[in-house]
Backbone as CSV, one residue per row, in Angstrom:
resi,resn,N_x,N_y,N_z,CA_x,CA_y,CA_z,C_x,C_y,C_z
1,MET,0.780,-1.174,-0.042,0.038,0.027,-0.004,0.900,1.251,0.054
2,ILE,1.932,1.268,0.860,2.785,2.365,0.835,3.557,2.520,-0.410
3,ALA,3.954,1.314,-1.022,4.750,1.381,-2.208,3.801,1.989,-3.275
4,THR,2.551,1.736,-3.372,1.691,2.302,-4.368,1.594,3.815,-4.155
5,HIS,1.549,4.307,-2.969,1.427,5.735,-2.765,2.670,6.385,-3.203
6,LEU,3.846,5.704,-2.909,5.185,6.344,-3.297,5.331,6.436,-4.762
7,THR,4.798,5.302,-5.411,4.895,5.280,-6.914,4.024,6.431,-7.532
8,ARG,2.879,6.567,-6.937,1.960,7.567,-7.462,2.554,9.061,-7.201
9,LEU,3.161,9.244,-5.934,3.733,10.461,-5.712,4.936,10.793,-6.549
10,ARG,5.802,9.785,-6.802,6.980,9.928,-7.796,6.442,10.330,-9.229
11,HIS,5.359,9.626,-9.660,4.795,9.958,-10.881,4.233,11.464,-10.930
12,LEU,3.612,11.855,-9.913,3.093,13.226,-9.988,4.211,14.228,-9.824
13,ALA,5.287,13.890,-9.124,6.476,14.791,-9.105,7.138,14.920,-10.455
14,ARG,7.293,13.753,-11.116,7.968,13.821,-12.442,7.038,14.662,-13.433
15,ARG,5.744,14.463,-13.321,4.869,15.262,-14.324,4.966,16.766,-14.053
16,PHE,5.029,17.112,-12.675,5.122,18.449,-12.250,6.453,19.123,-12.761
17,LEU,7.579,18.366,-12.496,8.888,18.847,-12.909,8.984,19.037,-14.515
18,ALA,8.271,18.039,-15.153,8.352,18.187,-16.702,7.538,19.318,-17.103
19,ALA,6.436,19.672,-16.504,5.700,20.795,-16.862,6.231,22.084,-16.598
20,ALA,6.881,22.109,-15.414,7.684,23.263,-15.036,8.862,23.554,-15.947
21,ARG,9.603,22.511,-16.288,10.750,22.673,-17.180,10.232,23.150,-18.564
22,SER,9.143,22.650,-19.029,8.567,23.049,-20.352,8.184,24.432,-20.362
23,ARG,7.561,24.966,-19.261,7.098,26.318,-19.218,8.295,27.300,-19.100
24,VAL,9.252,26.986,-18.298,10.412,27.823,-18.061,11.154,27.899,-19.436
25,THR,11.333,26.815,-20.164,11.968,26.898,-21.476,11.190,27.707,-22.438
26,ARG,9.962,27.580,-22.404,9.083,28.421,-23.321,9.154,29.905,-22.994
27,TRP,9.106,30.225,-21.679,9.239,31.637,-21.204,10.575,32.217,-21.582
28,THR,11.719,31.509,-21.549,13.031,32.056,-21.686,13.543,32.090,-23.104
29,ARG,12.822,31.419,-24.012,13.175,31.277,-25.450,12.783,32.584,-26.180
30,PRO,13.757,33.210,-26.864,13.366,34.449,-27.582,12.423,34.038,-28.776
31,THR,11.628,34.964,-29.137,10.740,34.795,-30.238,11.549,34.880,-31.500
32,PRO,11.207,34.338,-32.651,11.948,34.307,-33.950,12.042,35.776,-34.407
33,LEU,10.918,36.553,-34.211,10.933,37.902,-34.675,11.891,38.740,-33.934
34,ALA,12.145,38.553,-32.733,13.075,39.326,-31.915,14.539,38.993,-32.393
35,VAL,14.778,37.643,-32.724,16.078,37.326,-33.066,16.418,37.873,-34.455
36,ALA,15.376,37.860,-35.474,15.623,38.450,-36.776,15.785,39.969,-36.670
37,ALA,15.030,40.629,-35.895,15.225,42.075,-35.711,16.637,42.387,-35.121
38,GLY,16.959,41.634,-34.185,18.301,41.839,-33.536,19.441,41.663,-34.588
39,ALA,19.349,40.623,-35.392,20.365,40.355,-36.492,20.300,41.478,-37.527
40,ALA,19.072,41.957,-37.767,19.098,43.034,-38.818,19.637,44.278,-38.315
41,THR,19.458,44.645,-36.974,20.095,45.706,-36.342,21.538,45.699,-36.243
42,ASP,22.014,44.390,-35.951,23.504,44.250,-35.875,24.183,44.366,-37.182
43,ALA,23.401,44.015,-38.262,23.995,44.140,-39.616,24.261,45.525,-40.101
44,THR,23.460,46.465,-39.462,23.701,47.827,-39.863,24.575,48.674,-38.984
45,ARG,25.070,48.024,-37.901,25.910,48.765,-36.897,27.418,48.657,-37.314
46,SER,28.281,49.500,-36.963,29.716,49.451,-37.255,30.362,48.444,-36.449
47,ARG,31.488,47.941,-36.857,32.244,46.952,-36.107,32.743,47.449,-34.683
48,SER,33.068,48.714,-34.704,33.587,49.353,-33.368,32.381,49.314,-32.377
49,ALA,31.171,49.596,-32.851,29.995,49.695,-31.987,29.787,48.354,-31.350
50,LEU,29.789,47.243,-32.305,29.542,45.959,-31.892,30.618,45.447,-30.866
51,LEU,31.940,45.856,-31.063,32.954,45.470,-30.182,32.771,46.132,-28.849
52,LEU,32.354,47.318,-28.835,32.105,48.074,-27.573,30.969,47.461,-26.785
53,GLU,29.799,47.070,-27.530,28.786,46.420,-26.852,29.219,45.161,-26.285
54,ASN,29.948,44.344,-27.041,30.489,43.061,-26.591,31.360,43.224,-25.312
55,ALA,32.190,44.179,-25.279,33.081,44.522,-24.111,32.183,44.848,-22.879
56,LEU,31.139,45.636,-23.100,30.341,46.020,-21.929,29.518,44.902,-21.427
57,LEU,29.038,43.907,-22.376,28.279,42.827,-21.951,29.187,41.833,-21.251
58,ARG,30.330,41.733,-21.522,31.233,40.808,-20.933,31.715,41.160,-19.565
59,HIS,31.653,42.498,-19.270,32.307,43.134,-18.005,31.619,42.352,-16.825
60,PRO,30.288,42.250,-16.704,29.727,41.715,-15.444,30.091,40.278,-15.278
61,LEU,30.368,39.580,-16.289,30.677,38.239,-16.182,32.185,38.038,-15.595
62,VAL,32.999,39.023,-15.929,34.314,39.020,-15.293,34.195,39.322,-13.808
63,VAL,33.261,40.191,-13.381,33.155,40.559,-12.049,32.578,39.448,-11.256
64,LEU,31.706,38.731,-11.788,31.007,37.707,-11.071,31.748,36.366,-11.074
65,SER,32.701,36.217,-11.917,33.598,34.964,-11.907,34.597,35.022,-10.682
66,PRO,34.834,33.915,-10.073,35.844,34.000,-8.924,37.263,34.167,-9.373
């Protein structure tokens, strides 16, 4: 009887985690339109502007790393 309840509980936990993982993945994935718009914007920017943005975006990663 306890084994049946544990099996059911494990099944429910797996379903919950799968649903949560699916939703988080969906929420954090950029839309194709945003990706295309970003690529089009980057295509019109100068190399120096892109390098400057890249350097600024990398800076917090350097600060956060040990």
